[in-house]
N, C-alpha and C positions, 0 to 999 in steps of 0.2 A: 503494498500498500504507501502510496505517494504521500510523505509530511509534507502541511500544508509549512512557506516559505513566510516567514514576518511578513515580507513587502502583502504577499496576501490574505493575508490574518487583520494591514495595517487598512486595506484596502474592505473588506467584505465587513468589520469592525464604525466603519468611516460609513456606509450605507446604511451601517441601524442606528446614527448618529451619533456613536462612540469617536471620538481625534485619540489615538494613542500615536507611540514612537515607534517606529523600527525597534531600539532597543524595553519595549516595553512591550511591542509583539512578542520577543525572544522569550522574554521574564515568562509571560501569558502561555503561549505555545511549551516551555517546560513544564508549570506546572501541570495542563492541562495533560500532557503527555507524563509526567508520572501517578495522578491523576486516576487516568483511564487505567496506564498498569496495576495498579492497585486493587480497581477493581473489578479488573479479568480473574487474578491472579486467590482473587476473594471468593469468586466467580467455582472457579476449579477448585479449591478447595473445600467449597460445600456441595458441591455437587461425587467431587474423591466422596466425602464426607458420608450421605444417602449413597456413598458405590451405582451412580447411574451411570 
């Protein structure tokens, strides 16, 4: 899966009325990637625990 570039995130957020710098977008994307990893790991652990 292709990662969203910070410049693209800036454009996407601007369309929603949120102004951020490229540097801020990098931080936001880093946080979202970490959060997504945590969610996936928790999901896999739960399925494993249930024996699915």
